[in-house]
Residue, then its C-alpha position, 0 to 999 in steps of 0.5 A: m421018549e420023556t417029555q420031562f427029558l425035553h423039557t430039560f434041554v429046553t431049559v438047558v438051552e434057555q439057561g445056558s449052562m447045566a448048572a443053572a437049569a438044574r437050579a431051574l428044574n430043582i434037580t442035580p446037575a449030573a441028572v441035567a447031564q444024564q437026562i441030555r445024554t438019553l434024550e441024545r441017544e434017543i433023538g440020535a444026534p447031539l443036541i448041546a455042545r459044552v464048552g467049559r462051564t457053558v453050553s450052546v445048542t447044536e445045529e441040530g438042537s436048534r433045528i428041533l428046539e422050537r418044535t420041542r416047545e410046541l410039543l411041551r405046550g401040547v402036553a400041557d394043552l392035554r393036560s388042561l384038557a383031561n383036568e375037568s375038575a381042576v384049572s390047570g395047565e399052562l396059560r400063555l400071557g403077554a404084558c406091556p412094560t408097565a403091567l408087568a411091573g405094576m398090576l400084573p404080579d398082584v394078579l398072578a400072586r391071586m392065580v397061584e394061590a387060587f388055581p396052584k396047578i396053573n403054569v403061567f409063561i409071560k412074554p414081555g413086549y409092546s402092546a402093538d406086537l402083543y396084540r399080533a401074538v393073541e391073534g396069531g395064537e402065540l399067546d393065549a391073552a394079554v395085558v395091554l393098553q386099548a388099541p386104537f383100532p378095532l379088534p378082529k372077532t376072534c379076540e375080545w378085551q377087557l377093561l382093567r384101568e384107566e390112567p388119566l394124563i397127568v404133568l409130572a414136575p419136580a415137587g417145588m413147582a406143585g400148584r402151578d399152571p400145568h399148560e404153563l409148565l408144558a410151554t415153558q419147561p423143558l420137556i421130556r416126552y414120552d416117545r411118540n412111537q408108542w399109543g401112550g406117548r402119541q396120546a400125550d402128543e395129541y393132547l399137545r397140539a389140541n391145546g396149542i402147546v408148543p413144548r421145548e423138547r429135551f429128551e424123548l424115550n419110552a420108560l416111565n420109571a426112567i422119566a419119573v427120575m429125570v424129572d425128580r433130577g431137575l431135567g425137565v417136565s414130563l406129560v404122561p399117563d398117571w400109571a400104577r406103583p411101583w414107582p422108584e423110590g424117594l423121589r419128590l415129584a408133583r402130579i399135576p392133574l390136566p384142566g377139564a376132562t381128558v381121554p385117560r389110557r386104558i389097561g385091560i386084557v386082550w385073548s382069543r376066543s379059539s384058545v384051548r385054554v379058555r378055562l385058564v383065560t377065564a381064570l385070569l379074568q376073574e382074578s384080574r377083576n378081583a384084583v382091581q376091585s380089591g385096590c391091589a393093583d392100584r396102591r397108593r403112589p408117592a406123595p407129591 
C-alpha cells in the first residue's frame, strides 16, 4: 500500500474537494481521484463520498482517518530516525495566538532555510491546551506562555521573550498617568479566563484599581483596534508585532517593576523527534537574538 495514497486520502478529507487537494498536493484532480480509487480497492471499502464538486468522508473512511494520520506520522518518524546525516522529518508544533501571528513565522522561515528536509505540522490553540498536548505526546513542542504551575518531569521549557504589562490608550492620552487612566476610562479587559488576562487582573487588584469595565475579550489585535476607535483603554502585555496597520495608540509603561508575560517553548523529552525540537530551539534563539521576533511596533 502506497503511503502517498494515504496522504492523498487525508488531504482530500481536510481540503473538502478533489480540486483543492490537487492544488495542495501539486498534482492533477484526475491523479487524486485515481489514487483514492486505488486505495479504496486495497482497503475494500468506499472512503470518500462525492457530492458535486465537494466530497465528504464515508463512515468507513472516518473509522480509519485518525489511524491513517498516526501511520503517516510514524512514517515521518522512521524517516527522521533513519536519516542520521540530516535533520529531516515532521515536527508537530503547537502555537498560542500571539506567537502564531508574531514570532513564529520568522522562526519557521529560518528553519526552512537551515533544514529544508523538515516538515512542520502546526496546531493553533491556547497555552493550557497546548501544554496538555505536549505532555500527552500529541505534539513534540509548543510556543506558549509560561505555565503558572510546575511542569512534569517529562517536559522542559525555554524562555524566548518577556512582555511587560502596559496601558494601551488612544494617542491623545499619551503622557497621562496610567493608573488614572485605568481608574477613570472605560476598560477593554483582556480575558480573565486566559493566563495573560489573569495577570492583568492581578495587577489591578494589587494596586486597588476598580475599573469601569466595558468589554472583555481574548484578542489583542481586536483590543488595539477598539482602543484606537475611542472605546476605552486596556491593560495588556506589550506583545510582538504584527499589529493592525494605521492605528494611533499610546503604549504607556506602568510605574515600578511588574511581572512580565513570558513566552517560550515547551517540549517533551521523550519525543523521538528530539533532533527536530533541537533545531527549533536553535532557530528560535537565533531569531530572538537577531531581533527578527521583536521588530518595531507602531509608533505611539
